[in-house]
DRENKOLZA-189408 format. One record per residue: residue number from 1; residue in one letter; y, z, x of N, C-alpha, C in turn. Coordinates in nm, 2 decimals. Layout:
# residues N
[r NUM 'a' [Y Z X] [Y Z X] [Y Z X]]
...
***
This chain:
# residues 244
[r 1 'm' [-11.72 -0.62 2.02] [-11.60 -0.57 2.09] [-11.65 -0.54 2.26]]
[r 2 'n' [-11.57 -0.59 2.33] [-11.62 -0.57 2.48] [-11.55 -0.44 2.51]]
[r 3 'p' [-11.62 -0.44 2.66] [-11.58 -0.28 2.70] [-11.42 -0.27 2.72]]
[r 4 'h' [-11.33 -0.36 2.73] [-11.20 -0.35 2.74] [-11.14 -0.31 2.63]]
[r 5 'e' [-11.16 -0.40 2.50] [-11.13 -0.35 2.40] [-11.16 -0.23 2.33]]
[r 6 's' [-11.29 -0.18 2.37] [-11.35 -0.05 2.35] [-11.27 0.08 2.39]]
[r 7 'f' [-11.22 0.03 2.51] [-11.15 0.16 2.59] [-10.97 0.18 2.52]]
[r 8 'e' [-10.94 0.04 2.49] [-10.80 0.04 2.44] [-10.83 0.11 2.29]]
[r 9 'l' [-10.92 0.10 2.22] [-10.92 0.16 2.10] [-10.93 0.32 2.13]]
[r 10 'e' [-11.00 0.35 2.21] [-11.03 0.51 2.24] [-10.89 0.55 2.29]]
[r 11 'v' [-10.82 0.48 2.36] [-10.69 0.56 2.40] [-10.60 0.54 2.29]]
[r 12 'r' [-10.62 0.46 2.18] [-10.52 0.43 2.10] [-10.58 0.54 2.00]]
[r 13 'r' [-10.67 0.61 1.96] [-10.69 0.70 1.88] [-10.69 0.85 1.96]]
[r 14 'n' [-10.66 0.85 2.11] [-10.61 0.97 2.14] [-10.47 1.00 2.13]]
[r 15 'i' [-10.41 0.88 2.13] [-10.27 0.90 2.11] [-10.23 0.89 1.99]]
[r 16 'd' [-10.30 0.86 1.87] [-10.27 0.92 1.74] [-10.32 1.02 1.71]]
[r 17 'g' [-10.43 1.10 1.79] [-10.45 1.25 1.78] [-10.35 1.33 1.81]]
[r 18 'l' [-10.29 1.27 1.93] [-10.19 1.37 2.00] [-10.07 1.38 1.91]]
[r 19 'k' [-10.02 1.27 1.84] [-9.91 1.25 1.73] [-9.93 1.35 1.62]]
[r 20 'a' [-10.06 1.37 1.58] [-10.08 1.44 1.49] [-10.13 1.56 1.48]]
[r 21 'd' [-10.11 1.60 1.64] [-10.15 1.76 1.67] [-10.03 1.86 1.68]]
[r 22 'r' [-9.96 1.90 1.58] [-9.86 1.98 1.59] [-9.87 2.09 1.72]]
[r 23 'd' [-9.99 2.18 1.72] [-10.02 2.28 1.81] [-9.98 2.22 1.94]]
[r 24 'v' [-10.02 2.12 1.97] [-10.01 2.07 2.12] [-9.88 2.04 2.15]]
[r 25 'q' [-9.82 1.96 2.05] [-9.67 1.95 2.04] [-9.59 2.05 2.07]]
[r 26 'a' [-9.62 2.15 2.02] [-9.56 2.27 2.03] [-9.58 2.36 2.14]]
[r 27 'l' [-9.70 2.34 2.20] [-9.72 2.40 2.35] [-9.64 2.32 2.46]]
[r 28 's' [-9.65 2.19 2.41] [-9.57 2.11 2.52] [-9.41 2.14 2.50]]
[r 29 'r' [-9.37 2.17 2.41] [-9.22 2.22 2.41] [-9.19 2.33 2.47]]
[r 30 'i' [-9.28 2.44 2.43] [-9.28 2.56 2.50] [-9.27 2.54 2.65]]
[r 31 'w' [-9.38 2.46 2.73] [-9.40 2.45 2.86] [-9.28 2.41 2.92]]
[r 32 'm' [-9.22 2.29 2.85] [-9.08 2.23 2.90] [-8.96 2.32 2.90]]
[r 33 'r' [-8.97 2.43 2.79] [-8.84 2.51 2.78] [-8.89 2.63 2.92]]
[r 34 'e' [-9.00 2.66 2.93] [-9.02 2.76 3.03] [-9.03 2.71 3.17]]
[r 35 'i' [-9.04 2.59 3.19] [-9.03 2.54 3.35] [-8.89 2.50 3.40]]
[r 36 't' [-8.81 2.47 3.28] [-8.67 2.42 3.32] [-8.60 2.52 3.40]]
[r 37 'p' [-8.59 2.62 3.37] [-8.53 2.72 3.46] [-8.57 2.72 3.62]]
[r 38 'h' [-8.68 2.65 3.62] [-8.74 2.66 3.76] [-8.73 2.52 3.84]]
[r 39 'r' [-8.66 2.45 3.78] [-8.61 2.32 3.85] [-8.72 2.26 3.86]]
[r 40 'y' [-8.82 2.24 3.80] [-8.96 2.19 3.81] [-8.92 2.01 3.88]]
[r 41 'a' [-8.86 1.95 3.83] [-8.85 1.83 3.84] [-8.80 1.80 4.00]]
[r 42 'y' [-8.75 1.92 4.06] [-8.68 1.86 4.21] [-8.82 1.90 4.30]]
[r 43 'n' [-8.92 1.94 4.29] [-9.04 1.98 4.34] [-9.11 1.82 4.42]]
[r 44 'f' [-9.09 1.72 4.37] [-9.14 1.59 4.40] [-9.03 1.49 4.50]]
[r 45 'r' [-9.12 1.42 4.56] [-9.07 1.33 4.66] [-9.13 1.18 4.64]]
[r 46 'w' [-9.05 1.08 4.67] [-9.14 0.92 4.66] [-9.11 0.89 4.80]]
[r 47 'm' [-9.20 0.85 4.87] [-9.20 0.79 4.99] [-9.11 0.87 5.10]]
[r 48 'g' [-9.10 0.98 5.08] [-8.99 1.07 5.15] [-8.86 1.12 5.10]]
[r 49 'r' [-8.82 1.06 4.95] [-8.68 1.09 4.91] [-8.71 1.18 4.80]]
[r 50 'p' [-8.64 1.28 4.76] [-8.65 1.36 4.66] [-8.64 1.27 4.54]]
[r 51 'i' [-8.72 1.27 4.43] [-8.72 1.18 4.30] [-8.66 1.20 4.20]]
[r 52 'i' [-8.67 1.37 4.19] [-8.62 1.46 4.07] [-8.65 1.40 3.94]]
[r 53 'q' [-8.76 1.37 3.94] [-8.82 1.35 3.81] [-8.94 1.38 3.75]]
[r 54 'f' [-8.99 1.38 3.63] [-9.12 1.43 3.60] [-9.23 1.34 3.64]]
[r 55 'p' [-9.33 1.36 3.72] [-9.46 1.24 3.76] [-9.48 1.18 3.63]]
[r 56 'q' [-9.52 1.28 3.52] [-9.54 1.18 3.39] [-9.45 1.08 3.35]]
[r 57 'd' [-9.32 1.08 3.37] [-9.24 0.97 3.34] [-9.20 0.87 3.45]]
[r 58 'm' [-9.27 0.91 3.56] [-9.27 0.79 3.65] [-9.39 0.70 3.61]]
[r 59 'v' [-9.47 0.77 3.56] [-9.62 0.70 3.56] [-9.59 0.59 3.42]]
[r 60 'a' [-9.51 0.64 3.34] [-9.48 0.55 3.23] [-9.37 0.44 3.25]]
[r 61 'm' [-9.31 0.48 3.38] [-9.19 0.37 3.40] [-9.28 0.26 3.48]]
[r 62 'q' [-9.40 0.32 3.55] [-9.50 0.21 3.61] [-9.54 0.11 3.53]]
[r 63 'e' [-9.58 0.19 3.40] [-9.66 0.09 3.31] [-9.55 0.00 3.25]]
[r 64 'i' [-9.44 0.04 3.22] [-9.35 -0.04 3.16] [-9.29 -0.16 3.27]]
[r 65 'v' [-9.29 -0.13 3.41] [-9.25 -0.25 3.49] [-9.39 -0.33 3.51]]
[r 66 'w' [-9.46 -0.30 3.52] [-9.61 -0.37 3.50] [-9.64 -0.49 3.39]]
[r 67 't' [-9.58 -0.41 3.28] [-9.60 -0.49 3.14] [-9.47 -0.60 3.12]]
[r 68 'v' [-9.38 -0.54 3.13] [-9.23 -0.62 3.14] [-9.22 -0.71 3.23]]
[r 69 'k' [-9.25 -0.69 3.37] [-9.22 -0.76 3.47] [-9.08 -0.80 3.49]]
[r 70 'p' [-8.98 -0.73 3.50] [-8.82 -0.75 3.48] [-8.80 -0.80 3.62]]
[r 71 'd' [-8.69 -0.88 3.62] [-8.62 -0.93 3.73] [-8.55 -0.85 3.77]]
[r 72 'l' [-8.48 -0.74 3.68] [-8.38 -0.66 3.73] [-8.42 -0.48 3.66]]
[r 73 'i' [-8.39 -0.40 3.74] [-8.40 -0.29 3.70] [-8.28 -0.23 3.74]]
[r 74 'i' [-8.18 -0.15 3.62] [-8.06 -0.10 3.63] [-8.07 0.04 3.62]]
[r 75 'e' [-8.03 0.14 3.71] [-8.03 0.26 3.68] [-7.91 0.33 3.74]]
[r 76 't' [-7.86 0.44 3.64] [-7.73 0.48 3.66] [-7.76 0.61 3.72]]
[r 77 'g' [-7.69 0.68 3.82] [-7.73 0.80 3.89] [-7.84 0.77 4.01]]
[r 78 'i' [-7.76 0.80 4.12] [-7.89 0.79 4.23] [-7.93 0.91 4.32]]
[r 79 'a' [-7.84 1.00 4.33] [-7.84 1.12 4.38] [-7.90 1.09 4.51]]
[r 80 'h' [-8.03 1.18 4.55] [-8.10 1.15 4.69] [-8.20 1.01 4.69]]
[r 81 'g' [-8.19 0.93 4.58] [-8.22 0.78 4.59] [-8.38 0.78 4.59]]
[r 82 'g' [-8.47 0.88 4.53] [-8.61 0.86 4.52] [-8.63 0.76 4.40]]
[r 83 's' [-8.56 0.78 4.28] [-8.61 0.70 4.18] [-8.55 0.57 4.21]]
[r 84 'v' [-8.43 0.55 4.25] [-8.42 0.39 4.28] [-8.52 0.32 4.38]]
[r 85 'l' [-8.56 0.41 4.47] [-8.67 0.34 4.57] [-8.78 0.32 4.51]]
[r 86 'y' [-8.84 0.43 4.42] [-8.95 0.41 4.34] [-8.97 0.30 4.26]]
[r 87 'y' [-8.86 0.25 4.19] [-8.84 0.14 4.11] [-8.84 0.00 4.22]]
[r 88 'a' [-8.80 0.01 4.33] [-8.78 -0.11 4.44] [-8.95 -0.11 4.47]]
[r 89 's' [-9.01 0.02 4.51] [-9.15 0.02 4.53] [-9.24 -0.09 4.43]]
[r 90 'l' [-9.19 -0.05 4.31] [-9.27 -0.13 4.22] [-9.25 -0.23 4.20]]
[r 91 'l' [-9.13 -0.31 4.22] [-9.09 -0.45 4.23] [-9.14 -0.50 4.35]]
[r 92 'e' [-9.18 -0.42 4.45] [-9.24 -0.49 4.60] [-9.39 -0.52 4.56]]
[r 93 'l' [-9.44 -0.41 4.50] [-9.60 -0.44 4.45] [-9.62 -0.55 4.38]]
[r 94 'v' [-9.51 -0.57 4.28] [-9.53 -0.68 4.17] [-9.51 -0.83 4.22]]
[r 95 'g' [-9.39 -0.81 4.34] [-9.39 -0.92 4.42] [-9.25 -0.99 4.38]]
[r 96 'h' [-9.17 -0.91 4.29] [-9.05 -0.99 4.22] [-8.95 -0.87 4.16]]
[r 97 'g' [-8.83 -0.91 4.20] [-8.72 -0.85 4.13] [-8.64 -0.74 4.23]]
[r 98 'e' [-8.52 -0.71 4.16] [-8.44 -0.61 4.21] [-8.40 -0.49 4.14]]
[r 99 'v' [-8.34 -0.37 4.22] [-8.31 -0.27 4.17] [-8.16 -0.27 4.17]]
[r 100 'i' [-8.07 -0.22 4.11] [-7.93 -0.18 4.11] [-7.90 -0.05 4.07]]
[r 101 'g' [-7.87 0.04 4.17] [-7.81 0.17 4.14] [-7.68 0.19 4.15]]
[r 102 'i' [-7.62 0.26 4.05] [-7.51 0.29 4.02] [-7.48 0.45 4.03]]
[r 103 'd' [-7.36 0.51 4.11] [-7.34 0.65 4.12] [-7.18 0.65 4.16]]
[r 104 'v' [-7.14 0.74 4.11] [-6.99 0.77 4.12] [-6.95 0.85 4.26]]
[r 105 'd' [-7.03 0.88 4.35] [-7.05 0.94 4.44] [-7.17 0.92 4.53]]
[r 106 'i' [-7.17 0.84 4.60] [-7.30 0.80 4.72] [-7.28 0.88 4.82]]
[r 107 'r' [-7.33 0.99 4.86] [-7.29 1.07 4.95] [-7.34 1.01 5.08]]
[r 108 'p' [-7.29 1.02 5.21] [-7.31 0.95 5.30] [-7.45 0.96 5.37]]
[r 109 'a' [-7.51 1.09 5.39] [-7.61 1.14 5.43] [-7.73 1.06 5.35]]
[r 110 'n' [-7.74 1.04 5.22] [-7.78 1.04 5.12] [-7.82 0.86 5.14]]
[r 111 'r' [-7.69 0.77 5.14] [-7.69 0.65 5.16] [-7.74 0.59 5.31]]
[r 112 'e' [-7.72 0.67 5.41] [-7.80 0.64 5.53] [-7.93 0.64 5.53]]
[r 113 's' [-7.97 0.76 5.42] [-8.13 0.75 5.44] [-8.18 0.64 5.32]]
[r 114 'i' [-8.12 0.60 5.22] [-8.16 0.52 5.16] [-8.14 0.36 5.22]]
[r 115 'd' [-8.06 0.35 5.29] [-8.02 0.19 5.35] [-8.16 0.19 5.46]]
[r 116 's' [-8.17 0.32 5.52] [-8.31 0.29 5.62] [-8.43 0.27 5.58]]
[r 117 'h' [-8.45 0.27 5.45] [-8.58 0.32 5.39] [-8.65 0.17 5.37]]
[r 118 'p' [-8.77 0.17 5.40] [-8.83 0.02 5.39] [-8.82 -0.03 5.27]]
[r 119 'm' [-8.80 0.02 5.14] [-8.80 -0.02 5.03] [-8.66 -0.07 4.97]]
[r 120 's' [-8.55 -0.02 5.09] [-8.42 -0.09 5.04] [-8.37 -0.23 5.03]]
[r 121 'r' [-8.49 -0.29 5.08] [-8.45 -0.46 5.08] [-8.46 -0.51 4.92]]
[r 122 'r' [-8.50 -0.43 4.84] [-8.50 -0.44 4.70] [-8.40 -0.37 4.62]]
[r 123 'l' [-8.32 -0.32 4.69] [-8.23 -0.22 4.61] [-8.05 -0.28 4.67]]
[r 124 'r' [-7.97 -0.26 4.56] [-7.84 -0.30 4.57] [-7.76 -0.18 4.51]]
[r 125 'm' [-7.67 -0.09 4.60] [-7.60 0.02 4.52] [-7.47 -0.04 4.49]]
[r 126 'i' [-7.39 0.02 4.39] [-7.27 0.01 4.38] [-7.23 0.17 4.34]]
[r 127 'e' [-7.11 0.17 4.42] [-7.04 0.32 4.40] [-6.93 0.31 4.29]]
[r 128 'g' [-6.92 0.40 4.18] [-6.82 0.39 4.11] [-6.88 0.45 3.98]]
[r 129 's' [-6.79 0.47 3.88] [-6.83 0.54 3.75] [-6.89 0.43 3.66]]
[r 130 's' [-7.03 0.46 3.63] [-7.08 0.36 3.57] [-7.03 0.28 3.45]]
[r 131 'i' [-6.94 0.37 3.38] [-6.85 0.32 3.25] [-6.73 0.24 3.29]]
[r 132 'a' [-6.69 0.24 3.44] [-6.56 0.18 3.44] [-6.57 0.03 3.43]]
[r 133 'p' [-6.48 -0.03 3.38] [-6.49 -0.19 3.37] [-6.53 -0.28 3.46]]
[r 134 'e' [-6.48 -0.26 3.57] [-6.50 -0.32 3.70] [-6.63 -0.31 3.74]]
[r 135 'v' [-6.72 -0.18 3.71] [-6.86 -0.16 3.74] [-6.94 -0.25 3.66]]
[r 136 'v' [-6.91 -0.22 3.49] [-6.98 -0.26 3.40] [-7.01 -0.43 3.45]]
[r 137 'g' [-6.87 -0.49 3.46] [-6.86 -0.62 3.46] [-6.92 -0.68 3.57]]
[r 138 'q' [-6.95 -0.59 3.67] [-7.00 -0.67 3.82] [-7.17 -0.65 3.78]]
[r 139 'v' [-7.20 -0.55 3.72] [-7.34 -0.54 3.65] [-7.40 -0.65 3.56]]
[r 140 'r' [-7.31 -0.66 3.47] [-7.31 -0.76 3.37] [-7.31 -0.93 3.44]]
[r 141 'd' [-7.24 -0.95 3.52] [-7.25 -1.08 3.62] [-7.40 -1.09 3.70]]
[r 142 'l' [-7.44 -0.97 3.77] [-7.55 -0.99 3.83] [-7.70 -0.97 3.73]]
[r 143 'a' [-7.66 -0.93 3.62] [-7.77 -0.93 3.49] [-7.79 -1.08 3.43]]
[r 144 'r' [-7.68 -1.15 3.43] [-7.71 -1.25 3.37] [-7.78 -1.35 3.40]]
[r 145 'g' [-7.90 -1.40 3.29] [-7.99 -1.51 3.28] [-8.11 -1.44 3.32]]
[r 146 'r' [-8.11 -1.28 3.36] [-8.25 -1.21 3.42] [-8.30 -1.13 3.31]]
[r 147 'r' [-8.43 -1.09 3.34] [-8.47 -0.99 3.23] [-8.45 -0.85 3.31]]
[r 148 'a' [-8.42 -0.77 3.23] [-8.35 -0.67 3.26] [-8.41 -0.54 3.19]]
[r 149 'i' [-8.42 -0.41 3.25] [-8.46 -0.30 3.19] [-8.36 -0.22 3.24]]
[r 150 'v' [-8.31 -0.10 3.19] [-8.25 -0.01 3.22] [-8.27 0.16 3.23]]
[r 151 'v' [-8.25 0.22 3.30] [-8.27 0.39 3.30] [-8.13 0.45 3.33]]
[r 152 'l' [-8.09 0.51 3.21] [-7.94 0.58 3.21] [-7.99 0.76 3.26]]
[r 153 'd' [-7.93 0.79 3.38] [-7.96 0.92 3.44] [-7.85 0.97 3.50]]
[r 154 's' [-7.70 0.95 3.43] [-7.60 1.00 3.53] [-7.54 1.12 3.47]]
[r 155 'n' [-7.40 1.12 3.42] [-7.35 1.22 3.36] [-7.39 1.19 3.20]]
[r 156 'h' [-7.45 1.35 3.18] [-7.53 1.35 3.06] [-7.42 1.39 2.94]]
[r 157 't' [-7.31 1.37 2.94] [-7.22 1.41 2.81] [-7.24 1.29 2.73]]
[r 158 'h' [-7.23 1.32 2.59] [-7.25 1.26 2.48] [-7.15 1.11 2.47]]
[r 159 'e' [-7.03 1.13 2.53] [-6.95 1.00 2.53] [-7.00 0.92 2.66]]
[r 160 'h' [-7.02 0.99 2.77] [-7.05 0.91 2.85] [-7.16 0.84 2.84]]
[r 161 'v' [-7.29 0.90 2.80] [-7.41 0.83 2.77] [-7.39 0.73 2.66]]
[r 162 'l' [-7.30 0.77 2.56] [-7.29 0.67 2.47] [-7.21 0.52 2.53]]
[r 163 'a' [-7.10 0.53 2.59] [-7.03 0.43 2.66] [-7.16 0.36 2.76]]
[r 164 'e' [-7.25 0.42 2.83] [-7.34 0.33 2.91] [-7.45 0.28 2.84]]
[r 165 'l' [-7.47 0.33 2.71] [-7.54 0.26 2.61] [-7.52 0.12 2.57]]
[r 166 'r' [-7.37 0.15 2.52] [-7.30 0.01 2.48] [-7.30 -0.09 2.58]]
[r 167 'a' [-7.26 -0.03 2.71] [-7.26 -0.12 2.82] [-7.38 -0.20 2.85]]
[r 168 'y' [-7.47 -0.11 2.88] [-7.62 -0.17 2.93] [-7.71 -0.20 2.84]]
[r 169 'a' [-7.74 -0.13 2.74] [-7.85 -0.16 2.68] [-7.85 -0.31 2.61]]
[r 170 'p' [-7.74 -0.39 2.58] [-7.76 -0.49 2.56] [-7.82 -0.61 2.65]]
[r 171 'l' [-7.82 -0.56 2.78] [-7.85 -0.62 2.89] [-8.03 -0.63 2.90]]
[r 172 'v' [-8.07 -0.55 2.83] [-8.20 -0.52 2.81] [-8.28 -0.64 2.75]]
[r 173 'c' [-8.42 -0.68 2.81] [-8.48 -0.82 2.78] [-8.55 -0.78 2.62]]
[r 174 'p' [-8.58 -0.85 2.53] [-8.66 -0.83 2.43] [-8.80 -0.79 2.47]]
[r 175 'g' [-8.85 -0.67 2.44] [-8.98 -0.64 2.46] [-8.94 -0.51 2.59]]
[r 176 'g' [-8.84 -0.51 2.64] [-8.81 -0.41 2.73] [-8.74 -0.29 2.72]]
[r 177 'y' [-8.74 -0.20 2.79] [-8.67 -0.07 2.76] [-8.53 -0.01 2.83]]
[r 178 'c' [-8.48 0.05 2.74] [-8.36 0.12 2.81] [-8.40 0.28 2.81]]
[r 179 'v' [-8.43 0.35 2.90] [-8.50 0.48 2.91] [-8.37 0.58 2.94]]
[r 180 'v' [-8.36 0.68 2.82] [-8.24 0.76 2.84] [-8.28 0.90 2.87]]
[r 181 'm' [-8.26 0.95 3.01] [-8.31 1.05 3.06] [-8.23 1.18 3.01]]
[r 182 'd' [-8.32 1.31 3.01] [-8.25 1.42 3.00] [-8.23 1.43 2.84]]
[r 183 't' [-8.28 1.38 2.75] [-8.23 1.39 2.64] [-8.31 1.53 2.57]]
[r 184 'l' [-8.39 1.59 2.68] [-8.43 1.72 2.64] [-8.36 1.83 2.63]]
[r 185 'i' [-8.21 1.80 2.69] [-8.10 1.91 2.67] [-8.09 1.96 2.52]]
[r 186 'e' [-8.09 1.87 2.44] [-8.07 1.91 2.32] [-8.19 2.01 2.26]]
[r 187 'd' [-8.31 2.01 2.31] [-8.41 2.08 2.27] [-8.43 2.22 2.33]]
[r 188 'm' [-8.36 2.23 2.42] [-8.35 2.37 2.48] [-8.25 2.46 2.44]]
[r 189 'p' [-8.29 2.60 2.48] [-8.19 2.68 2.43] [-8.06 2.69 2.48]]
[r 190 'a' [-7.96 2.72 2.40] [-7.81 2.71 2.42] [-7.78 2.79 2.51]]
[r 191 'r' [-7.85 2.89 2.55] [-7.83 3.00 2.66] [-7.85 2.96 2.81]]
[r 192 'f' [-7.92 2.81 2.79] [-7.96 2.77 2.92] [-7.83 2.70 3.00]]
[r 193 'f' [-7.71 2.66 2.91] [-7.61 2.59 2.94] [-7.46 2.70 2.93]]
[r 194 'e' [-7.49 2.82 2.90] [-7.35 2.92 2.90] [-7.31 2.94 3.01]]
[r 195 'g' [-7.19 2.93 3.04] [-7.14 2.99 3.18] [-7.14 2.89 3.28]]
[r 196 'g' [-7.19 2.76 3.25] [-7.26 2.67 3.38] [-7.12 2.58 3.42]]
[r 197 't' [-7.15 2.50 3.53] [-7.04 2.40 3.56] [-7.06 2.27 3.49]]
[r 198 'r' [-7.16 2.26 3.43] [-7.19 2.12 3.35] [-7.11 2.13 3.23]]
[r 199 'a' [-7.07 2.01 3.19] [-7.00 1.95 3.07] [-7.07 1.94 2.95]]
[r 200 'w' [-7.22 1.91 2.96] [-7.29 1.91 2.86] [-7.39 2.00 2.80]]
[r 201 'g' [-7.45 2.01 2.69] [-7.50 2.11 2.64] [-7.58 2.07 2.48]]
[r 202 'v' [-7.62 2.20 2.44] [-7.68 2.14 2.29] [-7.58 2.09 2.18]]
[r 203 'g' [-7.58 1.99 2.14] [-7.48 1.92 2.05] [-7.39 1.82 2.12]]
[r 204 'd' [-7.40 1.81 2.28] [-7.32 1.71 2.33] [-7.40 1.68 2.48]]
[r 205 'n' [-7.48 1.53 2.42] [-7.61 1.53 2.55] [-7.66 1.39 2.53]]
[r 206 'p' [-7.72 1.35 2.60] [-7.79 1.22 2.58] [-7.85 1.18 2.47]]
[r 207 'k' [-7.95 1.28 2.42] [-8.01 1.29 2.26] [-7.91 1.26 2.16]]
[r 208 't' [-7.80 1.34 2.17] [-7.69 1.29 2.04] [-7.66 1.18 2.08]]
[r 209 'a' [-7.62 1.12 2.19] [-7.56 0.97 2.21] [-7.66 0.88 2.17]]
[r 210 'v' [-7.78 0.90 2.21] [-7.90 0.80 2.15] [-7.90 0.82 2.00]]
[r 211 'r' [-7.88 0.89 1.94] [-7.87 0.89 1.77] [-7.75 0.83 1.72]]
[r 212 'e' [-7.63 0.86 1.80] [-7.54 0.79 1.75] [-7.55 0.59 1.80]]
[r 213 'y' [-7.61 0.59 1.87] [-7.62 0.46 1.93] [-7.72 0.37 1.84]]
[r 214 'l' [-7.84 0.44 1.81] [-7.95 0.37 1.73] [-7.88 0.35 1.61]]
[r 215 'r' [-7.76 0.41 1.55] [-7.71 0.38 1.41] [-7.65 0.24 1.44]]
[r 216 'e' [-7.58 0.24 1.56] [-7.49 0.11 1.59] [-7.59 -0.03 1.60]]
[r 217 'd' [-7.69 0.00 1.65] [-7.76 -0.11 1.74] [-7.94 -0.14 1.66]]
[r 218 's' [-7.96 -0.22 1.56] [-8.09 -0.22 1.52] [-8.20 -0.29 1.60]]
[r 219 'r' [-8.15 -0.31 1.71] [-8.26 -0.42 1.79] [-8.33 -0.31 1.89]]
[r 220 'f' [-8.30 -0.18 1.90] [-8.38 -0.08 1.95] [-8.43 0.02 1.85]]
[r 221 'e' [-8.56 0.06 1.92] [-8.62 0.18 1.83] [-8.69 0.26 1.98]]
[r 222 'v' [-8.71 0.40 1.90] [-8.77 0.49 1.97] [-8.95 0.44 1.97]]
[r 223 'd' [-8.98 0.46 2.12] [-9.15 0.43 2.11] [-9.19 0.59 2.12]]
[r 224 'e' [-9.23 0.61 1.98] [-9.28 0.72 1.99] [-9.44 0.73 2.06]]
[r 225 'd' [-9.50 0.61 2.01] [-9.65 0.64 2.09] [-9.64 0.65 2.26]]
[r 226 'l' [-9.52 0.60 2.31] [-9.51 0.65 2.46] [-9.48 0.79 2.50]]
[r 227 'e' [-9.41 0.82 2.40] [-9.36 0.97 2.41] [-9.50 1.08 2.37]]
[r 228 'a' [-9.57 1.02 2.25] [-9.68 1.13 2.21] [-9.79 1.15 2.35]]
[r 229 'k' [-9.81 1.02 2.42] [-9.93 1.02 2.52] [-9.88 1.08 2.65]]
[r 230 'l' [-9.76 1.11 2.66] [-9.68 1.19 2.76] [-9.68 1.30 2.75]]
[r 231 'l' [-9.66 1.37 2.62] [-9.64 1.51 2.57] [-9.55 1.59 2.68]]
[r 232 'm' [-9.51 1.56 2.79] [-9.43 1.63 2.88] [-9.31 1.54 2.94]]
[r 233 't' [-9.19 1.52 2.86] [-9.12 1.42 2.93] [-8.97 1.47 2.92]]
[r 234 'v' [-8.89 1.48 3.01] [-8.74 1.46 3.03] [-8.68 1.40 2.89]]
[r 235 'a' [-8.75 1.29 2.84] [-8.68 1.20 2.78] [-8.71 1.21 2.60]]
[r 236 'p' [-8.74 1.29 2.57] [-8.81 1.29 2.42] [-8.68 1.24 2.32]]
[r 237 'g' [-8.75 1.13 2.26] [-8.66 1.04 2.18] [-8.57 0.95 2.27]]
[r 238 'g' [-8.60 0.94 2.37] [-8.51 0.85 2.46] [-8.58 0.73 2.51]]
[r 239 'w' [-8.70 0.72 2.49] [-8.78 0.59 2.54] [-8.76 0.49 2.42]]
[r 240 'l' [-8.65 0.41 2.47] [-8.61 0.26 2.36] [-8.65 0.17 2.39]]
[r 241 'r' [-8.73 0.14 2.28] [-8.78 -0.04 2.30] [-8.71 -0.14 2.24]]
[r 242 'r' [-8.68 -0.23 2.31] [-8.60 -0.36 2.22] [-8.70 -0.43 2.16]]
[r 243 'v' [-8.69 -0.42 2.03] [-8.79 -0.49 1.95] [-8.72 -0.65 1.87]]
[r 244 'r' [-8.63 -0.65 1.87] [-8.54 -0.76 1.83] [-8.43 -0.81 1.91]]
***
């Protein structure tokens, strides 16, 4: 066995150990629960723009992009633009590909900052509802004949995410991923969402949508190994790999 194979075997054993360690998994869930009210994900930037993601998840996305080498990364939800610019940066490093970012409301100040960013040359933004037929049609046309991966991170209600999955997951190339962010909503205490302005909460969120979609489409499976090695992710049960 050469050194590279030996290292990969060690990593494989590490991941298997994490999957079997219920105490570590429980501690990770506690950490996620306790950090959520502090809006931990808001603390980080990518090349100057707020990314509003966990660093662990972004490292995982980098691994996916390097392995799959997609022609296209489709993300629903733009906000301040950090994540779409991050994906554009990865494609710039690979030397290939384009990002499509979709948002129902791209605020003028955010659009200006994103457009003036050096990584915007690999980014195309579409303003409109991600589930509107005209938007879905436009994205499907742009994705035709291209290897795509998808990230869903906009409206987090069950019905909206399920509609996004039905619209965009079929665009994912074999071996690629459809990553559904904020599935952790289902695992948080219900009190976190009581009296809030958001339409989603326990029982109505991205994870419930993923569960329903996986009953409809057998081409995708949850990548439990990826989730196990991260331990702390906003997308538990949401790393969907196209296996057929």
